[in-house]
N, C-alpha and C positions, 0 to 999 in steps of 0.2 A: 530400524525405520525411526526416523526421530522427524518433526512436522513443527514447523511454525506456519499459525495461520496469521495470515493479515487478509486488510478486507479492504477495498477502493470506492473509490468516487460516491460516498456519502456525504454526511450523516445522510437517511431518511427516518422522515417520522414513526413510520409503520414498522418500516423493513428492521433497522438500526436497533429496537430496543424488543424485537423479537431473536434477533442473534444475540444479544446482550444475553437473554434470559435463557437461552439453549448455551449458551457459555456458563454463567454461572450455576447450570443445575449439574453442568459437567466439569464444572472446576479448574474451569481452562481460561488462561489468560491470552490476550489477541493484541496486535495492532491496527489500529484503522489510520488508514490513509484518505485524509478530508479536503473535499474541493471547499474552497475562501468564498467562494460565492452561495454555494449551499448555508454557510454558517450564517450568513446575514439574517436566516428566516430562523425568529426566535424556536419554534418547536423542534427545527434539525438543530439550533445549538444545544437546545436543554438533551437532545439524544446522546447529543457528543460531550456534554456535561457529565452524563450518566455515564459513559463509558468510561470516561476520566475516573471519576469515583470508585468506579469496583476494578479500578486495578488495571484498565488494558490503556496503551501507550497509545498516542496522540501525533501523526505525522501531518506534514503537506504532503499534497500532492496536487499545486497548481491551481490558481483560482479559477479556473474555467472550463480544462480540459478539453477544448477544443481543436489545438494542433498542438503534435510532439514540439518540445523547444527549439528542437535543431531544425525546425522544419519551417519555423513564423519568419515571416517576411518583414515584418514590424519593429522597427529598431527600437531596444534597450525591453519588448514585451516581456520577453522571457525571466529578466529579475524582477519587473513589478508584477509577473504572477505569482512566484515566489514568496517575496516581501510582502504584498497586499494580503496573500492568505496567513501568512506568519503572524503578522498583527492581529487578525482575526482571529485565529486558535489565541493567541496572547497566553496566559496562564495554566493553560491545557496542555500546553508542548513539553513534551519529552525534553528533558535536561540537553540531550545530545542533537536536539534539532533535527528529527528524521526528516527527509525527505526523499519520495519518490516522482520518478518522470513521469509521464505521460509515455508509453510505448506504441499505442495505435494498435491494439490489440494482444498487445504483448510482446512486440518485436524488440529485440536487443539488439542497438546499431547504433551507428552517428547520429540520427535521429532526435537521439534521448535529449542532449544538450546543444546550445549552441557554446561560443566561446566566451561571450558575458554571463551565462549563467553559471557555467563552469568555475569562472575566476570570482561570481558573487560566492559561490558555494564554499569556495576554499576560505578566501576573505574573511565572511558573516561565520565561517566555523560550522558547516552542519555536516552532516551524517547523510551519505549518499545509500538509497537503498535501491537492489535492484530485486531479482527474483528469479527463478529457476523452474518453477510449473505453473502454467495458466492455464486450465482446463476450459477456458470458457464458457463458466457460467453462464453468462450474459447470453449467449448464445444457445446454449443447449439448457437450459432450465431444469428441464426433466432428466437428462442423463448425462450431467456433469460428473457426477459422483463417481462412476465408472470409470474415467476421463481421468478423475483427479487419481485416483487409489494405482492407476497404472504408470502417472507421473511421478508419483511417490517411491513407488517402489522403484525407480531407477536413480534415486538417490538416498545418499547415507542421511542427507538433511535438506529437509526441502522447505523453502520459502515460499508457501503457497498464497497464490493471487486468487482471491473470491470478491462478490461485489453484494456489499449489504445494499442494495436496489431490488424495487419492485416489478420483478420478471418470473417469481415463483421460485426461481433456485435456492434460495434459502430455505423454501421448505423443508429441504432433504439435507441441511448441512449438520442436525443431530444422527441422521443414518450413515454420512458421510462420517463423522466422529467415532461411531458405534462399530462401523466395519473395520476401520483404520485399526483401533484399538483392539479388534479381534483377531487382527493380523499381526500384533505385536508394537505400534506404535508407539514412541514415546510423544506429547504435546509439548514443548515447551515456548514460552515467549520470546527469548530470546533470537537473536537474528542470524543464521549460517554465516560464517566470516566469509564464505567466499562470494556473498549476493552485498557487501560490504567495501565497494574498494576506496571508501572516502569516509575516515572518521573523524568527527570535530573537526575538518578542515584538512586533515592529513591524508596525504596518497598512503592508503594499504597496500593497494592491489591493483589489476591491471583496470586503466579506467580514460585512458585514449580514446581507446575506441568510441568510446559512446558520445566524443564531443565531436560534432561539424566543424572543423576548422575553419570551411566557408563562408560559415553565418554569422 
């Protein structure tokens, strides 16, 4: 059982540092998919800078995370959501320009991207990062660990989506890591190939089903 830890929707000035301290104590590296709007706050950006400085990867998770890009009714909003966030990430960005779309609760389908966003990711040579386990820590802050372990057991290599948000869920992060390790899990920073259908703008896996061709 191999697990890649990823954290969405941060940074948070209190929770992200707590997560970083747990990861540092455990000797683990993860990827943080951040919201551009939050990076405008100096305290939140400082948490992101700390993550980058400690070896974690920083990825783009749209600017405000309000509507999945494939469902937006506003013209060109999708490309602005990506580009504005990448500009705010700046020199903290991973060289592969990691981008994770908003799934609206972890849903995988054609709501993830619209045509302009897909073309923008290709043209600007982004790496599209999806997922294969979303235990819903934001909705089940005290019981997500069991849900996460069940999900990880179903995959040889899991890209686990957690959230560094002030829900109380990350108080259980260390317990999850300990229990997974006791079951023989190996934690890695690399991403499972089957959740990366586009790498540096090149299509390397099934991706068209995530694009709303009508949008």
